CHARMM-style PDB file with segment names, atoms N, HN, CA, C and O in Angstrom:
ATOM      1  N   MET     1       0.839  -1.173   0.000  1.00  0.00      PROA
ATOM      2  CA  MET     1       0.000   0.000   0.000  1.00  0.00      PROA
ATOM      3  C   MET     1       0.888   1.242   0.000  1.00  0.00      PROA
ATOM      4  O   MET     1       1.855   1.299   0.759  1.00  0.00      PROA
ATOM      5  N   PRO     2       0.583   2.228  -0.827  1.00  0.00      PROA
ATOM      6  CA  PRO     2       1.415   3.438  -0.876  1.00  0.00      PROA
ATOM      7  C   PRO     2       1.350   4.227   0.431  1.00  0.00      PROA
ATOM      8  O   PRO     2       0.363   4.181   1.166  1.00  0.00      PROA
ATOM      9  N   ASP     3       2.405   4.929   0.683  1.00  0.00      PROA
ATOM     10  HN  ASP     3       3.207   4.967   0.086  1.00  0.00      PROA
ATOM     11  CA  ASP     3       2.473   5.792   1.859  1.00  0.00      PROA
ATOM     12  C   ASP     3       1.557   7.004   1.628  1.00  0.00      PROA
ATOM     13  O   ASP     3       1.705   7.691   0.618  1.00  0.00      PROA
ATOM     14  N   PRO     4       0.616   7.280   2.540  1.00  0.00      PROA
ATOM     15  CA  PRO     4      -0.300   8.414   2.350  1.00  0.00      PROA
ATOM     16  C   PRO     4       0.418   9.749   2.177  1.00  0.00      PROA
ATOM     17  O   PRO     4      -0.071  10.622   1.459  1.00  0.00      PROA
ATOM     18  N   ASP     5       1.572   9.920   2.825  1.00  0.00      PROA
ATOM     19  HN  ASP     5       1.968   9.211   3.408  1.00  0.00      PROA
ATOM     20  CA  ASP     5       2.316  11.173   2.670  1.00  0.00      PROA
ATOM     21  C   ASP     5       2.839  11.334   1.245  1.00  0.00      PROA
ATOM     22  O   ASP     5       2.881  12.445   0.716  1.00  0.00      PROA
ATOM     23  N   GLU     6       3.239  10.218   0.624  1.00  0.00      PROA
ATOM     24  HN  GLU     6       3.205   9.316   1.053  1.00  0.00      PROA
ATOM     25  CA  GLU     6       3.709  10.277  -0.763  1.00  0.00      PROA
ATOM     26  C   GLU     6       2.558  10.623  -1.706  1.00  0.00      PROA
ATOM     27  O   GLU     6       2.740  11.376  -2.662  1.00  0.00      PROA
ATOM     28  N   LEU     7       1.385  10.077  -1.438  1.00  0.00      PROA
ATOM     29  HN  LEU     7       1.237   9.465  -0.661  1.00  0.00      PROA
ATOM     30  CA  LEU     7       0.226  10.339  -2.293  1.00  0.00      PROA
ATOM     31  C   LEU     7      -0.230  11.789  -2.208  1.00  0.00      PROA
ATOM     32  O   LEU     7      -0.756  12.328  -3.181  1.00  0.00      PROA
ATOM     33  N   ARG     8      -0.039  12.413  -1.081  1.00  0.00      PROA
ATOM     34  HN  ARG     8       0.389  11.975  -0.291  1.00  0.00      PROA
ATOM     35  CA  ARG     8      -0.469  13.794  -0.895  1.00  0.00      PROA
ATOM     36  C   ARG     8       0.232  14.728  -1.887  1.00  0.00      PROA
ATOM     37  O   ARG     8      -0.362  15.706  -2.341  1.00  0.00      PROA
ATOM     38  N   ASP     9       1.471  14.436  -2.219  1.00  0.00      PROA
ATOM     39  HN  ASP     9       1.954  13.641  -1.851  1.00  0.00      PROA
ATOM     40  CA  ASP     9       2.248  15.288  -3.118  1.00  0.00      PROA
ATOM     41  C   ASP     9       2.297  14.759  -4.547  1.00  0.00      PROA
ATOM     42  O   ASP     9       3.092  15.238  -5.355  1.00  0.00      PROA
ATOM     43  N   LEU    10       1.466  13.787  -4.865  1.00  0.00      PROA
ATOM     44  HN  LEU    10       0.820  13.397  -4.208  1.00  0.00      PROA
ATOM     45  CA  LEU    10       1.464  13.194  -6.200  1.00  0.00      PROA
ATOM     46  C   LEU    10       0.669  14.076  -7.164  1.00  0.00      PROA
ATOM     47  O   LEU    10      -0.536  14.241  -6.980  1.00  0.00      PROA
ATOM     48  N   PRO    11       1.313  14.649  -8.190  1.00  0.00      PROA
ATOM     49  CA  PRO    11       0.565  15.444  -9.175  1.00  0.00      PROA
ATOM     50  C   PRO    11      -0.408  14.554  -9.954  1.00  0.00      PROA
ATOM     51  O   PRO    11      -0.109  13.392 -10.227  1.00  0.00      PROA
ATOM     52  N   LEU    12      -1.547  15.093 -10.302  1.00  0.00      PROA
ATOM     53  HN  LEU    12      -1.790  16.037 -10.080  1.00  0.00      PROA
ATOM     54  CA  LEU    12      -2.562  14.333 -11.013  1.00  0.00      PROA
ATOM     55  C   LEU    12      -2.019  13.759 -12.316  1.00  0.00      PROA
ATOM     56  O   LEU    12      -2.378  12.640 -12.682  1.00  0.00      PROA
ATOM     57  N   ARG    13      -1.171  14.485 -13.020  1.00  0.00      PROA
ATOM     58  HN  ARG    13      -0.879  15.395 -12.723  1.00  0.00      PROA
ATOM     59  CA  ARG    13      -0.640  13.998 -14.304  1.00  0.00      PROA
ATOM     60  C   ARG    13       0.238  12.757 -14.132  1.00  0.00      PROA
ATOM     61  O   ARG    13       0.490  12.042 -15.102  1.00  0.00      PROA
ATOM     62  N   GLU    14       0.703  12.493 -12.916  1.00  0.00      PROA
ATOM     63  HN  GLU    14       0.498  13.074 -12.128  1.00  0.00      PROA
ATOM     64  CA  GLU    14       1.531  11.318 -12.648  1.00  0.00      PROA
ATOM     65  C   GLU    14       0.738  10.171 -12.024  1.00  0.00      PROA
ATOM     66  O   GLU    14       1.291   9.103 -11.761  1.00  0.00      PROA
ATOM     67  N   PHE    15      -0.548  10.389 -11.790  1.00  0.00      PROA
ATOM     68  HN  PHE    15      -0.998  11.256 -12.004  1.00  0.00      PROA
ATOM     69  CA  PHE    15      -1.389   9.368 -11.166  1.00  0.00      PROA
ATOM     70  C   PHE    15      -1.681   8.273 -12.178  1.00  0.00      PROA
ATOM     71  O   PHE    15      -2.271   8.548 -13.223  1.00  0.00      PROA
ATOM     72  N   ARG    16      -1.287   7.053 -11.898  1.00  0.00      PROA
ATOM     73  HN  ARG    16      -0.807   6.829 -11.049  1.00  0.00      PROA
ATOM     74  CA  ARG    16      -1.488   5.903 -12.783  1.00  0.00      PROA
ATOM     75  C   ARG    16      -2.135   4.770 -11.989  1.00  0.00      PROA
ATOM     76  O   ARG    16      -1.453   3.824 -11.595  1.00  0.00      PROA
ATOM     77  N   PRO    17      -3.443   4.857 -11.752  1.00  0.00      PROA
ATOM     78  CA  PRO    17      -4.087   3.802 -10.965  1.00  0.00      PROA
ATOM     79  C   PRO    17      -4.079   2.474 -11.703  1.00  0.00      PROA
ATOM     80  O   PRO    17      -4.176   2.435 -12.929  1.00  0.00      PROA
ATOM     81  N   ARG    18      -3.964   1.392 -10.956  1.00  0.00      PROA
ATOM     82  HN  ARG    18      -3.885   1.424  -9.960  1.00  0.00      PROA
ATOM     83  CA  ARG    18      -4.021   0.045 -11.527  1.00  0.00      PROA
ATOM     84  C   ARG    18      -5.156  -0.703 -10.848  1.00  0.00      PROA
ATOM     85  O   ARG    18      -5.252  -0.735  -9.622  1.00  0.00      PROA
ATOM     86  N   SER    19      -5.998  -1.293 -11.651  1.00  0.00      PROA
ATOM     87  HN  SER    19      -5.920  -1.267 -12.648  1.00  0.00      PROA
ATOM     88  CA  SER    19      -7.113  -2.054 -11.099  1.00  0.00      PROA
ATOM     89  C   SER    19      -6.586  -3.295 -10.395  1.00  0.00      PROA
ATOM     90  O   SER    19      -5.688  -3.971 -10.896  1.00  0.00      PROA
ATOM     91  N   ARG    20      -7.143  -3.580  -9.254  1.00  0.00      PROA
ATOM     92  HN  ARG    20      -7.872  -3.031  -8.848  1.00  0.00      PROA
ATOM     93  CA  ARG    20      -6.783  -4.788  -8.511  1.00  0.00      PROA
ATOM     94  C   ARG    20      -7.883  -5.829  -8.598  1.00  0.00      PROA
ATOM     95  O   ARG    20      -7.744  -6.933  -8.071  1.00  0.00      PROA
ATOM     96  N   LEU    21      -8.967  -5.483  -9.256  1.00  0.00      PROA
ATOM     97  HN  LEU    21      -9.080  -4.587  -9.684  1.00  0.00      PROA
ATOM     98  CA  LEU    21     -10.092  -6.395  -9.395  1.00  0.00      PROA
ATOM     99  C   LEU    21      -9.745  -7.475 -10.412  1.00  0.00      PROA
ATOM    100  O   LEU    21      -9.327  -7.168 -11.529  1.00  0.00      PROA
ATOM    101  N   ARG    22      -9.915  -8.710 -10.038  1.00  0.00      PROA
ATOM    102  HN  ARG    22     -10.255  -8.959  -9.131  1.00  0.00      PROA
ATOM    103  CA  ARG    22      -9.658  -9.845 -10.926  1.00  0.00      PROA
ATOM    104  C   ARG    22     -10.892 -10.723 -10.935  1.00  0.00      PROA
ATOM    105  O   ARG    22     -11.245 -11.319  -9.918  1.00  0.00      PROA
ATOM    106  N   VAL    23     -11.543 -10.802 -12.070  1.00  0.00      PROA
ATOM    107  HN  VAL    23     -11.256 -10.318 -12.897  1.00  0.00      PROA
ATOM    108  CA  VAL    23     -12.745 -11.624 -12.214  1.00  0.00      PROA
ATOM    109  C   VAL    23     -12.628 -12.425 -13.503  1.00  0.00      PROA
ATOM    110  O   VAL    23     -11.905 -12.022 -14.415  1.00  0.00      PROA
ATOM    111  N   PRO    24     -13.323 -13.548 -13.592  1.00  0.00      PROA
ATOM    112  CA  PRO    24     -13.283 -14.319 -14.836  1.00  0.00      PROA
ATOM    113  C   PRO    24     -13.948 -13.544 -15.969  1.00  0.00      PROA
ATOM    114  O   PRO    24     -14.860 -12.748 -15.746  1.00  0.00      PROA
ATOM    115  N   ARG    25     -13.479 -13.791 -17.178  1.00  0.00      PROA
ATOM    116  HN  ARG    25     -12.738 -14.438 -17.360  1.00  0.00      PROA
ATOM    117  CA  ARG    25     -14.062 -13.136 -18.355  1.00  0.00      PROA
ATOM    118  C   ARG    25     -15.359 -13.811 -18.747  1.00  0.00      PROA
ATOM    119  O   ARG    25     -15.514 -15.026 -18.628  1.00  0.00      PROA
ATOM    120  N   HSD    26     -16.274 -13.005 -19.212  1.00  0.00      PROA
ATOM    121  HN  HSD    26     -16.148 -12.018 -19.308  1.00  0.00      PROA
ATOM    122  CA  HSD    26     -17.552 -13.500 -19.715  1.00  0.00      PROA
ATOM    123  C   HSD    26     -17.855 -12.774 -21.022  1.00  0.00      PROA
ATOM    124  O   HSD    26     -18.614 -11.805 -21.027  1.00  0.00      PROA
ATOM    125  N   PRO    27     -17.267 -13.233 -22.135  1.00  0.00      PROA
ATOM    126  CA  PRO    27     -17.494 -12.541 -23.406  1.00  0.00      PROA
ATOM    127  C   PRO    27     -18.973 -12.559 -23.789  1.00  0.00      PROA
ATOM    128  O   PRO    27     -19.663 -13.562 -23.605  1.00  0.00      PROA
ATOM    129  N   VAL    28     -19.438 -11.455 -24.315  1.00  0.00      PROA
ATOM    130  HN  VAL    28     -18.877 -10.641 -24.464  1.00  0.00      PROA
ATOM    131  CA  VAL    28     -20.817 -11.339 -24.785  1.00  0.00      PROA
ATOM    132  C   VAL    28     -20.745 -11.027 -26.278  1.00  0.00      PROA
ATOM    133  O   VAL    28     -20.569  -9.871 -26.661  1.00  0.00      PROA
ATOM    134  N   PRO    29     -20.881 -12.055 -27.130  1.00  0.00      PROA
ATOM    135  CA  PRO    29     -20.717 -11.845 -28.572  1.00  0.00      PROA
ATOM    136  C   PRO    29     -21.852 -11.057 -29.209  1.00  0.00      PROA
ATOM    137  O   PRO    29     -21.673 -10.472 -30.277  1.00  0.00      PROA
ATOM    138  N   GLY    30     -23.001 -11.034 -28.581  1.00  0.00      PROA
ATOM    139  HN  GLY    30     -23.148 -11.509 -27.713  1.00  0.00      PROA
ATOM    140  CA  GLY    30     -24.129 -10.289 -29.141  1.00  0.00      PROA
ATOM    141  C   GLY    30     -25.286 -10.288 -28.166  1.00  0.00      PROA
ATOM    142  O   GLY    30     -25.239 -10.930 -27.117  1.00  0.00      PROA
ATOM    143  N   ALA    31     -26.319  -9.560 -28.528  1.00  0.00      PROA
ATOM    144  HN  ALA    31     -26.357  -9.038 -29.380  1.00  0.00      PROA
ATOM    145  CA  ALA    31     -27.499  -9.496 -27.675  1.00  0.00      PROA
ATOM    146  C   ALA    31     -28.179 -10.862 -27.635  1.00  0.00      PROA
ATOM    147  O   ALA    31     -28.301 -11.526 -28.664  1.00  0.00      PROA
ATOM    148  N   SER    32     -28.619 -11.283 -26.453  1.00  0.00      PROA
ATOM    149  HN  SER    32     -28.519 -10.744 -25.617  1.00  0.00      PROA
ATOM    150  CA  SER    32     -29.269 -12.589 -26.333  1.00  0.00      PROA
ATOM    151  C   SER    32     -30.687 -12.558 -26.885  1.00  0.00      PROA
ATOM    152  O   SER    32     -31.237 -13.599 -27.245  1.00  0.00      PROA
ATOM    153  N   ALA    33     -31.276 -11.387 -26.952  1.00  0.00      PROA
ATOM    154  HN  ALA    33     -30.830 -10.541 -26.660  1.00  0.00      PROA
ATOM    155  CA  ALA    33     -32.598 -11.205 -27.550  1.00  0.00      PROA
ATOM    156  C   ALA    33     -32.480 -10.081 -28.574  1.00  0.00      PROA
ATOM    157  O   ALA    33     -31.635  -9.198 -28.426  1.00  0.00      PROA
ATOM    158  N   PRO    34     -33.303 -10.103 -29.597  1.00  0.00      PROA
ATOM    159  CA  PRO    34     -33.212  -9.029 -30.591  1.00  0.00      PROA
ATOM    160  C   PRO    34     -33.423  -7.656 -29.941  1.00  0.00      PROA
ATOM    161  O   PRO    34     -34.331  -7.471 -29.131  1.00  0.00      PROA
ATOM    162  N   VAL    35     -32.586  -6.725 -30.304  1.00  0.00      PROA
ATOM    163  HN  VAL    35     -31.848  -6.875 -30.962  1.00  0.00      PROA
ATOM    164  CA  VAL    35     -32.714  -5.357 -29.801  1.00  0.00      PROA
ATOM    165  C   VAL    35     -32.762  -4.406 -30.986  1.00  0.00      PROA
ATOM    166  O   VAL    35     -32.364  -4.762 -32.095  1.00  0.00      PROA
ATOM    167  N   VAL    36     -33.245  -3.209 -30.748  1.00  0.00      PROA
ATOM    168  HN  VAL    36     -33.568  -2.920 -29.847  1.00  0.00      PROA
ATOM    169  CA  VAL    36     -33.351  -2.203 -31.802  1.00  0.00      PROA
ATOM    170  C   VAL    36     -32.507  -1.003 -31.414  1.00  0.00      PROA
ATOM    171  O   VAL    36     -32.641  -0.474 -30.311  1.00  0.00      PROA
ATOM    172  N   ASP    37     -31.641  -0.575 -32.316  1.00  0.00      PROA
ATOM    173  HN  ASP    37     -31.532  -1.005 -33.212  1.00  0.00      PROA
ATOM    174  CA  ASP    37     -30.878   0.652 -32.117  1.00  0.00      PROA
ATOM    175  C   ASP    37     -31.771   1.789 -32.605  1.00  0.00      PROA
ATOM    176  O   ASP    37     -31.851   2.057 -33.804  1.00  0.00      PROA
ATOM    177  N   ALA    38     -32.434   2.449 -31.672  1.00  0.00      PROA
ATOM    178  HN  ALA    38     -32.369   2.231 -30.698  1.00  0.00      PROA
ATOM    179  CA  ALA    38     -33.390   3.491 -32.038  1.00  0.00      PROA
ATOM    180  C   ALA    38     -32.770   4.880 -32.017  1.00  0.00      PROA
ATOM    181  O   ALA    38     -33.450   5.863 -32.314  1.00  0.00      PROA
ATOM    182  N   HSD    39     -31.492   4.977 -31.669  1.00  0.00      PROA
ATOM    183  HN  HSD    39     -30.940   4.179 -31.427  1.00  0.00      PROA
ATOM    184  CA  HSD    39     -30.878   6.297 -31.557  1.00  0.00      PROA
ATOM    185  C   HSD    39     -29.384   6.170 -31.852  1.00  0.00      PROA
ATOM    186  O   HSD    39     -28.604   5.804 -30.973  1.00  0.00      PROA
ATOM    187  N   ASN    40     -28.995   6.466 -33.066  1.00  0.00      PROA
ATOM    188  HN  ASN    40     -29.629   6.763 -33.780  1.00  0.00      PROA
ATOM    189  CA  ASN    40     -27.606   6.315 -33.475  1.00  0.00      PROA
ATOM    190  C   ASN    40     -27.157   7.583 -34.177  1.00  0.00      PROA
ATOM    191  O   ASN    40     -27.857   8.077 -35.061  1.00  0.00      PROA
ATOM    192  N   HSD    41     -26.007   8.117 -33.803  1.00  0.00      PROA
ATOM    193  HN  HSD    41     -25.439   7.715 -33.085  1.00  0.00      PROA
ATOM    194  CA  HSD    41     -25.469   9.324 -34.425  1.00  0.00      PROA
ATOM    195  C   HSD    41     -24.315   8.954 -35.346  1.00  0.00      PROA
ATOM    196  O   HSD    41     -23.328   8.367 -34.902  1.00  0.00      PROA
ATOM    197  N   LEU    42     -24.432   9.288 -36.599  1.00  0.00      PROA
ATOM    198  HN  LEU    42     -25.234   9.764 -36.960  1.00  0.00      PROA
ATOM    199  CA  LEU    42     -23.360   9.044 -37.561  1.00  0.00      PROA
ATOM    200  C   LEU    42     -22.867  10.352 -38.169  1.00  0.00      PROA
ATOM    201  O   LEU    42     -22.027  10.339 -39.069  1.00  0.00      PROA
ATOM    202  N   GLY    43     -23.370  11.460 -37.695  1.00  0.00      PROA
ATOM    203  HN  GLY    43     -24.052  11.471 -36.964  1.00  0.00      PROA
ATOM    204  CA  GLY    43     -23.127  12.760 -38.322  1.00  0.00      PROA
ATOM    205  C   GLY    43     -21.712  13.273 -38.231  1.00  0.00      PROA
ATOM    206  O   GLY    43     -20.921  12.838 -37.394  1.00  0.00      PROA
ATOM    207  N   ARG    44     -21.410  14.205 -39.109  1.00  0.00      PROA
ATOM    208  HN  ARG    44     -22.052  14.558 -39.789  1.00  0.00      PROA
ATOM    209  CA  ARG    44     -20.080  14.808 -39.177  1.00  0.00      PROA
ATOM    210  C   ARG    44     -19.790  15.723 -37.999  1.00  0.00      PROA
ATOM    211  O   ARG    44     -18.625  15.967 -37.684  1.00  0.00      PROA
ATOM    212  N   TRP    45     -20.808  16.227 -37.352  1.00  0.00      PROA
ATOM    213  HN  TRP    45     -21.755  16.029 -37.608  1.00  0.00      PROA
ATOM    214  CA  TRP    45     -20.620  17.171 -36.250  1.00  0.00      PROA
ATOM    215  C   TRP    45     -20.052  16.512 -35.001  1.00  0.00      PROA
ATOM    216  O   TRP    45     -19.671  17.211 -34.062  1.00  0.00      PROA
ATOM    217  N   LEU    46     -19.986  15.196 -34.967  1.00  0.00      PROA
ATOM    218  HN  LEU    46     -20.296  14.628 -35.729  1.00  0.00      PROA
ATOM    219  CA  LEU    46     -19.524  14.496 -33.766  1.00  0.00      PROA
ATOM    220  C   LEU    46     -18.014  14.322 -33.718  1.00  0.00      PROA
ATOM    221  O   LEU    46     -17.439  14.211 -32.635  1.00  0.00      PROA
ATOM    222  N   GLY    47     -17.371  14.298 -34.870  1.00  0.00      PROA
ATOM    223  HN  GLY    47     -17.838  14.389 -35.750  1.00  0.00      PROA
ATOM    224  CA  GLY    47     -15.927  14.085 -34.898  1.00  0.00      PROA
ATOM    225  C   GLY    47     -15.169  15.393 -34.924  1.00  0.00      PROA
ATOM    226  O   GLY    47     -15.708  16.426 -35.320  1.00  0.00      PROA
ATOM    227  N   THR    48     -13.937  15.350 -34.508  1.00  0.00      PROA
ATOM    228  HN  THR    48     -13.499  14.511 -34.185  1.00  0.00      PROA
ATOM    229  CA  THR    48     -13.116  16.561 -34.511  1.00  0.00      PROA
ATOM    230  C   THR    48     -12.565  16.864 -35.893  1.00  0.00      PROA
ATOM    231  O   THR    48     -12.186  17.999 -36.180  1.00  0.00      PROA
ATOM    232  N   ASP    49     -12.520  15.838 -36.762  1.00  0.00      PROA
ATOM    233  HN  ASP    49     -12.828  14.916 -36.529  1.00  0.00      PROA
ATOM    234  CA  ASP    49     -11.954  16.041 -38.092  1.00  0.00      PROA
ATOM    235  C   ASP    49     -13.019  16.347 -39.143  1.00  0.00      PROA
ATOM    236  O   ASP    49     -12.684  16.511 -40.316  1.00  0.00      PROA
ATOM    237  N   GLY    50     -14.291  16.429 -38.755  1.00  0.00      PROA
ATOM    238  HN  GLY    50     -14.563  16.296 -37.802  1.00  0.00      PROA
ATOM    239  CA  GLY    50     -15.360  16.733 -39.694  1.00  0.00      PROA
ATOM    240  C   GLY    50     -15.761  15.565 -40.561  1.00  0.00      PROA
ATOM    241  O   GLY    50     -16.548  15.729 -41.493  1.00  0.00      PROA
ATOM    242  N   ASP    51     -15.233  14.377 -40.273  1.00  0.00      PROA
ATOM    243  HN  ASP    51     -14.593  14.243 -39.516  1.00  0.00      PROA
ATOM    244  CA  ASP    51     -15.559  13.192 -41.055  1.00  0.00      PROA
ATOM    245  C   ASP    51     -16.715  12.459 -40.386  1.00  0.00      PROA
ATOM    246  O   ASP    51     -17.018  12.697 -39.217  1.00  0.00      PROA
ATOM    247  N   TRP    52     -17.352  11.575 -41.130  1.00  0.00      PROA
ATOM    248  HN  TRP    52     -17.105  11.382 -42.079  1.00  0.00      PROA
ATOM    249  CA  TRP    52     -18.457  10.797 -40.587  1.00  0.00      PROA
ATOM    250  C   TRP    52     -17.955   9.877 -39.484  1.00  0.00      PROA
ATOM    251  O   TRP    52     -16.829   9.383 -39.549  1.00  0.00      PROA
ATOM    252  N   THR    53     -18.787   9.645 -38.470  1.00  0.00      PROA
ATOM    253  HN  THR    53     -19.701  10.046 -38.417  1.00  0.00      PROA
ATOM    254  CA  THR    53     -18.419   8.755 -37.373  1.00  0.00      PROA
ATOM    255  C   THR    53     -18.197   7.339 -37.881  1.00  0.00      PROA
ATOM    256  O   THR    53     -17.245   6.674 -37.472  1.00  0.00      PROA
ATOM    257  N   ALA    54     -19.062   6.875 -38.765  1.00  0.00      PROA
ATOM    258  HN  ALA    54     -19.835   7.415 -39.097  1.00  0.00      PROA
ATOM    259  CA  ALA    54     -18.910   5.558 -39.393  1.00  0.00      PROA
ATOM    260  C   ALA    54     -18.544   5.795 -40.855  1.00  0.00      PROA
ATOM    261  O   ALA    54     -19.361   6.286 -41.635  1.00  0.00      PROA
ATOM    262  N   ALA    55     -17.328   5.449 -41.215  1.00  0.00      PROA
ATOM    263  HN  ALA    55     -16.665   5.050 -40.582  1.00  0.00      PROA
ATOM    264  CA  ALA    55     -16.874   5.682 -42.586  1.00  0.00      PROA
ATOM    265  C   ALA    55     -17.646   4.835 -43.588  1.00  0.00      PROA
ATOM    266  O   ALA    55     -17.906   5.283 -44.704  1.00  0.00      PROA
ATOM    267  N   ASP    56     -18.012   3.624 -43.207  1.00  0.00      PROA
ATOM    268  HN  ASP    56     -17.801   3.260 -42.300  1.00  0.00      PROA
ATOM    269  CA  ASP    56     -18.728   2.710 -44.094  1.00  0.00      PROA
ATOM    270  C   ASP    56     -20.000   2.250 -43.383  1.00  0.00      PROA
ATOM    271  O   ASP    56     -19.965   1.333 -42.562  1.00  0.00      PROA
ATOM    272  N   VAL    57     -21.116   2.892 -43.704  1.00  0.00      PROA
ATOM    273  HN  VAL    57     -21.144   3.636 -44.371  1.00  0.00      PROA
ATOM    274  CA  VAL    57     -22.377   2.588 -43.025  1.00  0.00      PROA
ATOM    275  C   VAL    57     -22.797   1.144 -43.282  1.00  0.00      PROA
ATOM    276  O   VAL    57     -23.335   0.494 -42.385  1.00  0.00      PROA
ATOM    277  N   GLY    58     -22.563   0.635 -44.478  1.00  0.00      PROA
ATOM    278  HN  GLY    58     -22.126   1.163 -45.206  1.00  0.00      PROA
ATOM    279  CA  GLY    58     -22.889  -0.756 -44.780  1.00  0.00      PROA
ATOM    280  C   GLY    58     -22.153  -1.716 -43.871  1.00  0.00      PROA
ATOM    281  O   GLY    58     -22.724  -2.701 -43.402  1.00  0.00      PROA
ATOM    282  N   GLU    59     -20.884  -1.429 -43.622  1.00  0.00      PROA
ATOM    283  HN  GLU    59     -20.421  -0.629 -44.003  1.00  0.00      PROA
ATOM    284  CA  GLU    59     -20.087  -2.272 -42.718  1.00  0.00      PROA
ATOM    285  C   GLU    59     -20.637  -2.188 -41.292  1.00  0.00      PROA
ATOM    286  O   GLU    59     -20.710  -3.197 -40.591  1.00  0.00      PROA
ATOM    287  N   LEU    60     -21.022  -0.990 -40.869  1.00  0.00      PROA
ATOM    288  HN  LEU    60     -20.962  -0.170 -41.438  1.00  0.00      PROA
ATOM    289  CA  LEU    60     -21.618  -0.830 -39.543  1.00  0.00      PROA
ATOM    290  C   LEU    60     -22.900  -1.652 -39.428  1.00  0.00      PROA
ATOM    291  O   LEU    60     -23.123  -2.307 -38.410  1.00  0.00      PROA
ATOM    292  N   LEU    61     -23.736  -1.625 -40.453  1.00  0.00      PROA
ATOM    293  HN  LEU    61     -23.554  -1.093 -41.280  1.00  0.00      PROA
ATOM    294  CA  LEU    61     -24.976  -2.405 -40.431  1.00  0.00      PROA
ATOM    295  C   LEU    61     -24.688  -3.901 -40.388  1.00  0.00      PROA
ATOM    296  O   LEU    61     -25.408  -4.651 -39.729  1.00  0.00      PROA
ATOM    297  N   ASP    62     -23.639  -4.343 -41.088  1.00  0.00      PROA
ATOM    298  HN  ASP    62     -23.055  -3.734 -41.624  1.00  0.00      PROA
ATOM    299  CA  ASP    62     -23.250  -5.758 -41.039  1.00  0.00      PROA
ATOM    300  C   ASP    62     -22.847  -6.167 -39.619  1.00  0.00      PROA
ATOM    301  O   ASP    62     -23.222  -7.241 -39.150  1.00  0.00      PROA
ATOM    302  N   VAL    63     -22.089  -5.312 -38.944  1.00  0.00      PROA
ATOM    303  HN  VAL    63     -21.785  -4.439 -39.325  1.00  0.00      PROA
ATOM    304  CA  VAL    63     -21.673  -5.595 -37.567  1.00  0.00      PROA
ATOM    305  C   VAL    63     -22.894  -5.635 -36.652  1.00  0.00      PROA
ATOM    306  O   VAL    63     -23.011  -6.513 -35.797  1.00  0.00      PROA
ATOM    307  N   MET    64     -23.800  -4.682 -36.839  1.00  0.00      PROA
ATOM    308  HN  MET    64     -23.705  -3.969 -37.534  1.00  0.00      PROA
ATOM    309  CA  MET    64     -25.016  -4.667 -36.021  1.00  0.00      PROA
ATOM    310  C   MET    64     -25.832  -5.936 -36.245  1.00  0.00      PROA
ATOM    311  O   MET    64     -26.340  -6.522 -35.289  1.00  0.00      PROA
ATOM    312  N   ASP    65     -25.960  -6.364 -37.497  1.00  0.00      PROA
ATOM    313  HN  ASP    65     -25.548  -5.888 -38.274  1.00  0.00      PROA
ATOM    314  CA  ASP    65     -26.688  -7.603 -37.797  1.00  0.00      PROA
ATOM    315  C   ASP    65     -26.032  -8.804 -37.119  1.00  0.00      PROA
ATOM    316  O   ASP    65     -26.720  -9.662 -36.567  1.00  0.00      PROA
ATOM    317  N   ALA    66     -24.703  -8.862 -37.160  1.00  0.00      PROA
ATOM    318  HN  ALA    66     -24.144  -8.165 -37.609  1.00  0.00      PROA
ATOM    319  CA  ALA    66     -23.977  -9.980 -36.559  1.00  0.00      PROA
ATOM    320  C   ALA    66     -24.159 -10.021 -35.042  1.00  0.00      PROA
ATOM    321  O   ALA    66     -24.066 -11.088 -34.433  1.00  0.00      PROA
ATOM    322  N   CYS    67     -24.419  -8.860 -34.429  1.00  0.00      PROA
ATOM    323  HN  CYS    67     -24.495  -7.994 -34.923  1.00  0.00      PROA
ATOM    324  CA  CYS    67     -24.599  -8.776 -32.973  1.00  0.00      PROA
ATOM    325  C   CYS    67     -26.064  -8.815 -32.567  1.00  0.00      PROA
ATOM    326  O   CYS    67     -26.392  -8.588 -31.402  1.00  0.00      PROA
ATOM    327  N   ASN    68     -26.952  -9.103 -33.521  1.00  0.00      PROA
ATOM    328  HN  ASN    68     -26.686  -9.288 -34.467  1.00  0.00      PROA
ATOM    329  CA  ASN    68     -28.392  -9.213 -33.259  1.00  0.00      PROA
ATOM    330  C   ASN    68     -29.008  -7.867 -32.875  1.00  0.00      PROA
ATOM    331  O   ASN    68     -29.922  -7.806 -32.053  1.00  0.00      PROA
ATOM    332  N   VAL    69     -28.493  -6.777 -33.487  1.00  0.00      PROA
ATOM    333  HN  VAL    69     -27.750  -6.827 -34.155  1.00  0.00      PROA
ATOM    334  CA  VAL    69     -29.023  -5.435 -33.250  1.00  0.00      PROA
ATOM    335  C   VAL    69     -29.678  -4.960 -34.535  1.00  0.00      PROA
ATOM    336  O   VAL    69     -29.017  -4.846 -35.567  1.00  0.00      PROA
ATOM    337  N   ALA    70     -30.970  -4.684 -34.476  1.00  0.00      PROA
ATOM    338  HN  ALA    70     -31.506  -4.777 -33.637  1.00  0.00      PROA
ATOM    339  CA  ALA    70     -31.697  -4.212 -35.657  1.00  0.00      PROA
ATOM    340  C   ALA    70     -31.556  -2.700 -35.781  1.00  0.00      PROA
ATOM    341  O   ALA    70     -31.485  -1.982 -34.783  1.00  0.00      PROA
ATOM    342  N   SER    71     -31.516  -2.237 -37.016  1.00  0.00      PROA
ATOM    343  HN  SER    71     -31.574  -2.820 -37.826  1.00  0.00      PROA
ATOM    344  CA  SER    71     -31.419  -0.791 -37.231  1.00  0.00      PROA
ATOM    345  C   SER    71     -32.738  -0.244 -37.714  1.00  0.00      PROA
ATOM    346  OT1 SER    71     -32.858   0.958 -37.952  1.00  0.00      PROA
TER     347      SER     71
END
């Protein structure tokens, strides 16, 4: 455990927390029941470079289909 006096003088930019939580993995490849994406933003106003959030909408729809998410 770190010394509390050392932590008091630790600048925020040097703070590097490490998670100590260890749990088994439970991958979730897709929704277990069909779901609907009723609110999705693909607009240019969301990115800093002025480009679309999803460069290839068809590819995004393919991924959504594979994960059992309807558009």
